[in-house]
C-alpha positions, 0 to 999 in steps of 0.5 A, spaced: 330 121 582 324 118 579 327 111 579 330 112 585 323 113 587 319 108 582 324 103 586 324 104 592 317 104 592 315 097 589 319 093 596 315 090 601 313 095 606 309 100 599 306 095 596 302 092 603 301 098 605 298 102 600 295 101 594 296 105 588 303 109 586 300 115 589 299 114 596 307 109 596 310 116 593 306 120 599 309 114 604 316 115 601 316 122 602 315 124 609 320 116 610 325 119 607 325 126 608 321 126 615 325 121 617 319 117 620 318 111 623 313 106 618 309 106 624 307 113 624 308 114 616 301 109 616 298 114 621 299 120 617 297 118 610 289 119 609 289 119 601 283 114 599 276 115 597 273 122 600 280 125 601 278 132 601 285 133 597 289 131 604 294 126 601 296 126 609 297 130 615 303 130 619 303 134 626 310 136 628 310 137 635 316 140 636 316 146 631 309 146 632 307 146 625 301 142 621 304 139 614 298 138 610 300 134 604 297 134 597 302 129 592 302 127 584 306 122 582 307 123 575 312 120 570 310 126 566 314 131 563 309 137 567 303 137 572 298 143 572 295 147 575 289 143 578 294 142 584 295 147 586 288 149 585 286 143 589 290 146 595 287 153 595 280 149 595 283 145 603 285 152 605 278 155 604 275 150 608 280 150 614 277 155 618 271 150 620 274 144 620 267 141 622 264 141 616 270 139 611 269 132 616 263 132 614 262 126 608 270 124 609 273 118 610 275 115 618 281 117 619 282 124 616 275 125 620 281 123 625 286 127 623 283 134 623 281 133 630 288 133 631 288 138 627 284 143 631 287 141 637 293 143 634 290 150 631 288 151 639 295 152 641 297 157 635 300 151 631 301 154 624 299 150 617 304 148 612 302 145 605 306 142 602 305 141 594 310 135 592 311 131 585 315 127 582 314 132 575 315 140 574 310 145 575 307 148 568 309 156 567 301 157 568 301 151 575 308 156 577 304 163 577 298 159 581 303 157 586 306 165 586 299 168 586 298 163 592 303 164 596 302 171 597 296 171 598 298 166 604 303 172 606 298 178 606 292 175 608 292 177 616 287 169 617 283 169 625 284 163 625 292 160 623 298 161 620 300 158 613 304 157 608 305 154 602 312 150 599 312 146 593 318 141 592 317 139 584 323 133 581 328 138 582 326 141 589 326 133 590 332 131 589 336 136 593 331 135 599 332 128 598 340 129 599 339 134 605 336 128 608 339 123 608 345 127 610 341 129 616 345 124 621 351 127 619 350 135 621 357 137 620 355 140 613 360 140 608 359 143 601 361 148 596 357 154 594 357 158 588 358 165 588 357 170 582 363 175 579 364 182 581 359 181 587 363 178 593 370 180 597 375 176 599 379 178 605 382 178 612 379 180 619 382 179 625 386 173 623 381 171 619 379 169 612 371 173 610 368 173 605 363 178 604 357 176 598 351 178 595 349 172 595 343 169 590 337 167 594 337 161 588 344 159 591 341 160 597 335 154 597 341 150 595 345 150 601 343 143 605 340 143 612 336 148 612 330 144 612 331 139 618 335 144 621 343 142 622 345 148 619 343 153 624 346 149 630 350 154 634 344 158 632 341 160 640 333 160 637 330 156 631 326 159 626 321 162 629 317 161 622 312 165 618 308 167 624 313 171 626 311 178 624 319 179 621 319 172 617 312 174 613 315 181 611 320 178 608 316 172 605 311 179 602 318 181 598 320 176 595 313 173 592 312 182 590 314 187 586 319 189 590 323 182 590 329 185 587 331 189 592 330 184 597 338 186 598 337 193 601 331 191 605 335 185 609 340 186 614 343 180 611 346 172 614 352 171 617 355 163 617 362 161 621 366 156 618 371 151 621 375 153 614 374 157 607 377 155 601 376 159 594 376 155 588 376 156 581 370 159 577 367 163 583 366 158 588 368 157 596 368 149 599 366 151 607 367 145 612 363 144 618 359 150 615 354 154 621 347 159 619 348 164 626 343 169 624 339 168 618 335 161 620 328 165 620 331 169 612 333 162 610 327 158 611 323 163 608 326 163 603 326 156 602 319 156 602 318 161 597 324 157 593 318 156 586 317 163 585 326 165 586 329 159 583 330 161 576 331 169 578 338 171 577 335 178 579 335 178 587 341 177 592 341 176 599 348 179 603 352 172 606 358 173 610 362 166 611 367 167 617 373 161 618 373 161 625 375 154 627 375 156 636 369 155 639 368 159 643 369 164 639 363 162 634 358 162 639 360 169 642 359 171 634 352 167 634 350 171 640 353 177 637 350 177 631 341 175 634 339 182 633 334 181 626 328 178 631 326 179 638 330 171 641 325 169 646 326 166 653 326 159 652 332 160 646 337 162 651 335 158 657 342 155 656 345 160 659 341 162 664 345 161 672 340 154 674 342 150 668 349 152 668 349 149 675 344 143 674 351 142 668 357 142 672 353 139 678 351 134 673 358 133 670 362 133 675 358 127 679 357 123 672 365 125 669 364 120 663 357 123 662 354 131 659 349 135 659 347 139 653 344 145 653 344 147 646 340 146 640 344 142 636 350 141 641 353 134 639 355 129 645 363 129 645 366 122 643 369 121 650 363 121 653 358 115 654 351 117 651 348 112 657 350 118 661 349 124 657 343 128 658 338 134 654 336 140 657 329 140 651 329 133 654 330 134 662 325 140 661 319 135 658 322 130 664 320 134 670 313 136 667 311 129 667 315 127 674 315 132 678 309 137 675 304 130 674 303 133 668 305 128 662 300 130 657 303 137 656 311 135 656 311 135 650 311 143 650 317 145 649 314 152 648 309 152 654 316 149 659 321 153 657 317 160 656 311 160 661 314 154 667 321 156 666 322 159 673 317 153 676 320 146 674 328 148 674 329 148 681 336 150 684 337 143 689 336 138 684 340 133 685 344 131 678 341 124 682 334 124 680 336 127 673 340 121 671 334 117 675 329 120 669 334 120 664 335 112 665 328 110 665 326 114 660 332 110 656 328 103 659 321 107 656 324 109 649 327 103 648 320 099 647 317 104 643 319 100 636 315 098 631 317 091 634 313 093 641 315 087 644 310 089 650 304 089 646 302 096 647 296 098 644 298 099 636 296 106 636 301 108 642 306 107 638 304 113 633 304 118 639 312 118 641 311 125 641 306 125 648 306 118 650 312 116 653 311 122 658 306 119 661 309 112 661 314 116 665 309 120 670 306 111 670 313 110 673 312 116 679 305 114 679 307 107 681 311 108 687 307 113 690 301 108 690 306 103 692 307 107 698 301 109 699 302 117 697 300 122 692 305 126 693 312 125 687 317 121 688 324 122 688 327 119 681 334 116 684 331 113 690 326 109 685 332 108 681 337 106 687 330 101 689 329 097 682 336 097 680 338 094 687 331 088 687 332 088 680 325 090 679 325 095 672 324 090 667 317 089 672 316 096 674 316 098 665 311 091 664 307 093 669 306 100 666 306 098 660 300 094 662 297 100 665 297 103 660 294 100 656 288 098 661 287 106 662 287 107 653 281 101 653 278 103 658 277 111 657 276 109 649 271 104 651 267 110 656 268 116 651 264 111 645 259 108 649 256 116 652 256 117 643 262 121 642 269 119 638 275 118 642 281 120 638 287 118 641 291 124 639 286 129 643 286 123 649 293 124 650 293 132 651 287 132 656 288 131 663 283 126 663 288 121 660 292 122 667 286 120 671 286 114 667 293 111 667 293 114 675 285 109 675 289 103 672 294 103 676 291 103 683 286 098 680 293 093 678 296 095 686 289 093 688 287 087 684 296 084 684 295 081 691 289 076 688 292 075 682 300 073 684 301 073 691 308 072 691 309 079 685 305 083 689 309 081 696 316 084 691 313 089 689 311 093 695 318 091 699 321 092 693 320 099 692 319 102 700 321 109 699 321 114 707 317 120 707 324 124 706 323 121 699 318 124 696 316 132 696 310 136 693 309 136 686 310 142 682 304 146 681 304 147 672 297 148 670 
């Protein structure tokens, strides 16, 4: 693994953007494990002078988690406990971010402001200690002690965990990440002789095993979530009471009693084959109950990877029938309370929308479940996803793109407001169309010259762009309400205005950013783009930029102004009231 990393970081991207192998290693980790773009990798690395022992900060809004990374690139045999002590120091200082920001480098100061905002939204923290070597026994003891402290402490500021990735684990998670584009999990698992049963129940092969935890952490697809495609929920993170108790048990004196404390994990497979040497081969494995447990077990890998005496009850079912597998998934989820947003796929309003959409577009597909695959015979251009649709509705119909990134808010707080039964399939397709056009320009090549900072905010800023499209149509019609997405789409296609509208919105997005940045810094305040984009102020800035553009366009380009005015003309019936989500 070390040789591969050494070869990889010799490439132009790493050598041109990062001055030493330590930074290059951290950048390599972000790029290969989290699949971050080059722009996001450069934005996330904070290593250098006055880095306060924080080498990188990556905020994952989908999972509401802050990754604080400390990397140690060593070619030697072992690493002592100094990096662990550095992480402990960071943890102790994060309770007072303003003080931590003093005398740190500018890049880290900006990232810590983002961290502060994320903590206000109840994000958790994942400290990640990564190395190309192995930790000494004393260092491992320090790691386990700190993990135990995090599991037991009642921190009023945030929940936190420590994940350790040494050279052995680095190889495992790299292989997992390399397969993440192919969500089908095929693997072999080593069972323990005398601790498993192979039987047949209801015409299905069943294996019930006391599986060593050290084998659990080798199963691919845990960290990136592809192992849990048929699960109705994802990890509830360590803030969940059940998960914290699991961690406390794993790191405590009663670790070997874990088998008796835990209800067990359930995996379903298309096929199971028993091999020689107490191994089983699993095709299309999906864990339908135990997502939270496996994520927590993985986070404790340093303490259990050499433990032969700690087991968990693991049930493997050979269930090739999809409907039967879905039924098992729903009926086995009893260990932690299922939150409302995790079951929205079965809501009657969602199912009505799915039926209406697929009837309107027989070549399209409406995916309602997480991890659901688009059938090969369907047109991806006409494929929509429930999670994405919620975000589009928030940006277009509620005119609140600043909270579109927050899936929890959309499906827990605003679901009844956003998901109306009278939405037309045409409107759903139209919003997907506009977003596909927007995403197509959100690349490192940056064809429309967006402010480069926007490229680092792909989790947030595209929804402001979608909002800008709706606001432009409203402004051209002298209206303050919400225009019909499908009518906007029809007019743009009919009058060949799609590229023009996208270009205008890009221009206005840049103007909004530059204008507010100048104003805020002129007042003596620090402009933090990621915090600005999450604030209502950014919406007002985009709206003002669009208004100014439309007002001045006739003097700059009358022909274009006339074409835009005539080509975007809507009727009064094409507008609706904004859905309140404040």
